[in-house]
C-alpha positions as MATLAB code, in Angstrom:
seq = 'MSWDSSPPFEKPAEPSELTVQSSPQAKKRKIVLHIILLLSTVVTTTGAGFFWHVSFVSQSPGEAMRRLSGILTHPLDLLNGLPFAFTILVILLAHEMGHYLTCRYYGIDATLPYLIPAPPPFNPFGTFGAVIKIRSRFPDRRQLFDVGIAGPLAGFIFIIPSLIVGLQLSTPFSSADPSQGTLEFGEPLIFRLAAMAFFPGEAGAPISLHPIGWAAWFGMLATSINLLPIGQLDGGHIVYGLFGARSHRIISYVAFGALIGISFYSWPMLGYLLFALILIFIGFRHPRPSTEFPRLGRGRFLIALIGLIIFVLTFMPVPVRLIQHVARL';
ca = [
       2.687   -7.321   -1.499;
       4.033  -10.630   -2.773;
       2.988  -13.822   -1.058;
       4.992  -17.043   -1.398;
       2.652  -20.012   -1.156;
       5.314  -22.662   -1.662;
       5.959  -24.975    1.326;
       9.002  -24.000    3.423;
      10.920  -27.258    3.024;
       9.343  -29.289    0.218;
      10.937  -29.557   -3.188;
       9.443  -27.475   -6.051;
       6.705  -29.036   -8.144;
       7.741  -31.115  -11.111;
       7.184  -29.614  -14.581;
       4.300  -32.008  -15.206;
       2.528  -30.747  -12.080;
       2.925  -27.143  -13.154;
       1.546  -28.026  -16.565;
      -1.616  -29.431  -15.019;
      -2.062  -26.330  -12.842;
      -1.605  -24.023  -15.840;
      -4.123  -25.600  -18.227;
      -5.882  -23.233  -20.679;
      -9.204  -23.483  -18.818;
      -7.534  -22.758  -15.476;
      -5.724  -19.766  -16.969;
      -8.985  -18.451  -18.414;
     -10.756  -18.709  -15.053;
      -7.898  -16.924  -13.318;
      -7.846  -14.114  -15.885;
     -11.604  -13.685  -15.424;
     -11.087  -13.392  -11.661;
      -8.373  -10.764  -12.129;
     -10.678   -8.770  -14.430;
     -13.635   -9.004  -12.037;
     -11.514   -7.796   -9.127;
     -10.059   -4.990  -11.246;
     -13.474   -3.745  -12.378;
     -14.878   -4.055   -8.857;
     -11.985   -2.024   -7.482;
     -12.485    0.614  -10.187;
     -16.085    0.949   -8.981;
     -15.255    1.087   -5.269;
     -12.323    3.493   -5.648;
     -14.396    5.760   -7.899;
     -17.079    5.839   -5.224;
     -14.455    6.599   -2.587;
     -12.994    9.294   -4.829;
     -16.424   10.911   -5.085;
     -16.584   11.169   -1.288;
     -13.119   12.772   -1.194;
     -14.130   15.134   -4.012;
     -17.258   16.238   -2.140;
     -15.240   16.799    1.018;
     -12.689   18.848   -0.929;
     -15.097   21.179   -2.777;
     -17.669   21.652    0.025;
     -17.447   24.641    2.313;
     -19.552   23.132    5.108;
     -20.922   19.779    6.298;
     -24.371   20.874    5.137;
     -23.140   21.513    1.611;
     -21.357   18.167    1.603;
     -24.564   16.368    2.567;
     -26.473   18.139   -0.217;
     -23.861   17.103   -2.769;
     -23.911   13.514   -1.558;
     -27.695   13.280   -1.609;
     -27.758   14.862   -5.078;
     -26.014   11.819   -6.558;
     -29.428   10.168   -6.915;
     -30.548   12.831   -9.382;
     -27.133   13.473  -10.945;
     -25.379   10.076  -11.057;
     -22.759   11.357  -13.512;
     -21.315   13.365  -10.626;
     -19.688   10.080   -9.583;
     -17.209   10.636  -12.406;
     -15.582   13.260  -10.188;
     -14.134   10.311   -8.324;
     -12.150    9.070  -11.317;
      -8.967   11.138  -10.712;
      -8.663    9.581   -7.261;
      -9.458    6.095   -8.577;
      -6.974    6.363  -11.455;
      -4.190    7.572   -9.175;
      -4.613    4.946   -6.494;
      -4.920    2.125   -9.035;
      -1.781    3.235  -10.890;
       0.211    3.263   -7.641;
      -1.048   -0.142   -6.514;
      -0.613   -1.777   -9.919;
       2.864   -0.302  -10.363;
       3.872   -1.798   -7.016;
       2.533   -5.256   -7.810;
       3.763   -5.251  -11.401;
       7.232   -4.514  -10.044;
       7.026   -7.844   -8.220;
       5.389   -9.657  -11.117;
       7.783   -8.527  -13.848;
      10.793   -9.346  -11.678;
       9.366  -12.817  -11.149;
       8.887  -13.177  -14.898;
      12.467  -12.037  -15.506;
      13.784  -14.792  -13.235;
      11.294  -17.433  -14.406;
       9.533  -17.582  -11.026;
       5.924  -18.761  -11.201;
       3.682  -15.906  -10.008;
       0.156  -14.673  -10.606;
      -0.951  -11.356  -11.983;
      -1.986   -8.826   -9.310;
      -5.185   -9.420   -7.379;
      -6.767   -6.065   -6.546;
      -8.875   -6.118   -3.377;
     -12.006   -3.913   -3.534;
     -13.608   -2.459   -0.409;
     -16.941   -0.615   -0.462;
     -16.984    3.007    0.708;
     -17.723    4.495    3.161;
     -16.820    1.286    5.035;
     -13.346    1.831    3.621;
     -12.720    5.503    2.721;
     -10.152    4.520    0.062;
     -12.247    1.896   -1.730;
      -9.573   -0.814   -1.598;
      -7.478   -2.904    0.744;
      -4.602   -2.867   -1.725;
      -3.344   -5.591   -4.023;
      -1.322   -8.800   -3.850;
       0.370  -11.332   -6.114;
       0.813  -14.996   -5.273;
       4.175  -16.622   -5.883;
       3.647  -20.319   -6.552;
       7.219  -21.593   -6.847;
      10.215  -21.425   -4.575;
      12.734  -18.624   -4.917;
      15.918  -20.059   -6.453;
      18.259  -18.054   -4.209;
      18.434  -15.090   -1.811;
      19.523  -12.700   -4.546;
      16.353  -13.265   -6.547;
      14.278  -13.164   -3.355;
      15.724   -9.751   -2.572;
      15.139   -8.446   -6.092;
      11.476   -9.498   -6.087;
      10.923   -7.981   -2.639;
      12.466   -4.568   -3.377;
      11.037   -4.180   -6.898;
       7.470   -3.479   -5.726;
       8.195   -0.602   -3.316;
      10.619    0.999   -5.779;
       8.105    0.855   -8.658;
       5.220    2.117   -6.542;
       7.274    4.968   -5.073;
       8.124    6.206   -8.571;
       4.416    6.938   -9.087;
       3.777    8.203   -5.560;
       6.098   11.180   -6.069;
       4.279   12.795   -9.049;
       0.910   11.960   -7.465;
       1.909   13.781   -4.290;
       3.198   16.769   -6.267;
       0.002   17.070   -8.334;
      -2.152   16.509   -5.262;
      -0.454   19.306   -3.331;
      -0.529   21.649   -6.318;
      -4.313   21.267   -6.435;
      -4.752   21.543   -2.659;
      -5.663   24.712   -0.784;
      -5.218   26.059    2.736;
      -8.081   24.985    4.949;
     -10.750   27.698    4.779;
     -12.568   27.060    8.042;
     -11.234   28.708   11.162;
     -13.605   26.905   13.543;
     -12.236   23.739   15.073;
     -14.470   20.712   14.940;
     -14.849   18.296   17.824;
     -14.020   14.614   17.547;
     -12.207   15.010   14.241;
     -10.051   12.316   12.689;
      -6.459   13.393   12.117;
      -4.519   11.497    9.482;
      -0.803   11.041    9.908;
       1.717   12.989    7.895;
       4.662   10.973    6.618;
       7.971   12.788    6.462;
       7.891   13.151    2.679;
       4.473   14.790    2.894;
       5.680   17.329    5.449;
       8.691   18.211    3.330;
       6.576   18.585    0.199;
       3.926   20.640    2.018;
       6.619   23.064    3.202;
       7.630   23.578   -0.426;
       4.085   24.126   -1.728;
       2.816   26.133    1.229;
       5.821   28.182    2.423;
       5.198   30.313    5.456;
       2.222   28.180    6.514;
       4.027   25.433    8.394;
       1.580   23.503   10.529;
      -1.464   25.170    8.964;
      -4.372   22.864    8.022;
      -4.507   21.852    4.362;
      -7.555   20.881    2.359;
      -5.982   17.998    0.480;
      -7.098   17.259   -3.067;
      -8.343   13.678   -3.755;
      -5.230   12.928   -5.815;
      -3.201   13.836   -2.741;
      -5.272   11.401   -0.693;
      -4.529    8.670   -3.228;
      -0.813    9.408   -2.815;
      -1.282    9.309    0.977;
      -2.784    5.831    0.736;
       0.060    4.772   -1.542;
       2.566    5.945    1.058;
       0.738    4.047    3.804;
       0.638    0.852    1.723;
       4.312    1.199    0.776;
       5.485    1.685    4.360;
       3.391   -1.245    5.625;
       4.793   -3.511    2.914;
       8.337   -2.460    3.817;
       7.940   -3.599    7.429;
      10.610   -6.302    7.965;
       8.098   -8.940    9.043;
       7.276  -12.375    7.653;
       6.524  -12.413    3.940;
       5.937   -8.690    3.580;
       8.228   -7.014    1.069;
      10.442   -5.897    3.927;
      10.577   -9.493    5.130;
      11.759  -10.653    1.696;
      14.413   -7.938    1.719;
      15.693   -8.801    5.208;
      15.796  -12.515    4.424;
      17.711  -11.815    1.223;
      20.187   -9.623    3.084;
      20.788  -11.574    6.286;
      19.296  -15.078    6.021;
      16.719  -17.098    7.933;
      17.891  -16.649   11.548;
      18.204  -12.868   11.362;
      14.892  -12.653    9.494;
      13.102  -14.462   12.299;
      14.601  -12.260   15.026;
      13.968   -9.009   13.136;
      10.395  -10.075   12.365;
       9.535  -10.540   16.049;
      11.248   -7.307   17.086;
       9.496   -5.317   14.356;
       6.156   -6.892   15.247;
       6.589   -5.919   18.902;
       7.453   -2.366   17.893;
       4.350   -2.241   15.672;
       2.153   -3.255   18.610;
       3.828   -0.677   20.838;
       3.368    2.330   18.553;
      -0.255    1.361   17.906;
      -1.187    2.543   21.398;
      -0.303    6.116   20.384;
      -3.388    6.012   18.150;
      -5.731    5.253   21.048;
      -8.748    5.118   20.976;
      -8.212    4.342   17.273;
      -6.781    0.941   16.394;
      -3.676    2.175   14.601;
      -1.802   -0.865   13.313;
      -3.430   -3.326   15.741;
      -5.819   -4.747   13.148;
      -2.937   -5.289   10.734;
      -0.933   -6.896   13.545;
      -3.765   -9.372   14.132;
      -3.712  -10.237   10.435;
       0.036  -10.863   10.682;
      -0.539  -13.218   13.624;
      -3.061  -15.142   11.561;
      -0.719  -15.307    8.548;
       2.334  -16.166   10.600;
       5.945  -15.017   10.463;
       7.452  -17.977    8.636;
       9.322  -17.421    5.421;
       9.864  -20.284    2.925;
      13.523  -20.956    2.331;
      14.923  -20.384   -1.166;
      16.345  -23.389   -2.950;
      19.846  -22.266   -1.980;
      21.220  -19.696    0.443;
      23.833  -18.614   -2.083;
      25.088  -16.469   -3.699;
      25.230  -13.848   -0.982;
      24.265  -10.303   -1.860;
      26.897   -7.886   -3.078;
      27.504   -4.241   -2.265;
      25.182   -3.022   -5.038;
      22.137   -4.729   -3.538;
      22.998   -3.427   -0.074;
      22.923    0.082   -1.552;
      19.535   -0.639   -3.105;
      18.373   -1.893    0.305;
      19.479    1.461    1.742;
      17.227    3.193   -0.807;
      14.386    0.954    0.380;
      15.108    1.974    3.979;
      15.007    5.658    2.997;
      11.640    5.120    1.273;
      10.355    3.462    4.450;
      11.504    6.386    6.610;
       9.933    8.890    4.199;
       6.567    7.133    4.026;
       6.046    5.567    7.466;
       3.445    7.091    9.783;
       3.772    6.112   13.466;
       0.146    7.181   13.934;
      -1.804    6.746   10.673;
      -5.075    8.064   12.134;
      -6.293    9.238   15.523;
      -9.220   11.024   17.135;
      -8.476   14.631   18.125;
     -10.346   17.717   19.303;
      -9.431   20.092   16.501;
      -9.368   20.264   12.706;
      -7.275   17.582   11.035;
      -4.127   18.907    9.417;
      -4.739   17.144    6.097;
];
């Protein structure tokens, strides 16, 4: 996700102001913060990966509990979480570096990615994602569009091999006994298509998904959320670049209403409601670029179509819900 912190109508900062903000000491402090967040997220995602590993290799809840409790005597077992951690970090960093490098190409002032750690089991994936902060105004809609689409395209490039490897290492679910009150995780369209290829003749059968597959699942969720055409999400940047301020505002409100509506299908789980509350707090405004021209050409509209296809392939109307049988993933 890229976040534009420049005011919507004020002129860009003068070069002298940017020089003061980018002093060597300030740069050093910011680099230290990026490193601290990176290392913290490595720790939390490795811990989350260990939980997914235990769930994958255990044949019963009792065995899973024994493996989890055994971490006190065998702490090196935590290293089993590294494949998950590596995969999810590569996907997130690829996404954000797509934004960052595009900003650098156009000379737009932007920060390196801030990874956001989250302790498991509070967050089963060990992270809330990543973000960059754009500190100067976009020169025009063309560059705004390019920055917005670059992240999802770069991240998706790494989601595909992660999903393939994850499914190759997965197995059909071994337990035949349904469990009560189980969480079912949504299956994006691309996952269903890939699962049909790797498990032919077992359509709809439960799959014990490898941790690398779970990392790809999280990457798909993060990609689809970022592609929502709302506010300053990547999808919001894309829509503004394509259609301008008025259409962006209308589409943002319509998409937000649709997001609230589909969240009720996850009941009693929250679905996207928590994310919708965050969007209300952030707001739907989008800073205007310095100029509304030049308008986008046919090539960028075709790239936008690719972004729409990625959204359709990765979006989950119900990311997680409570059911009365074994989860399909």
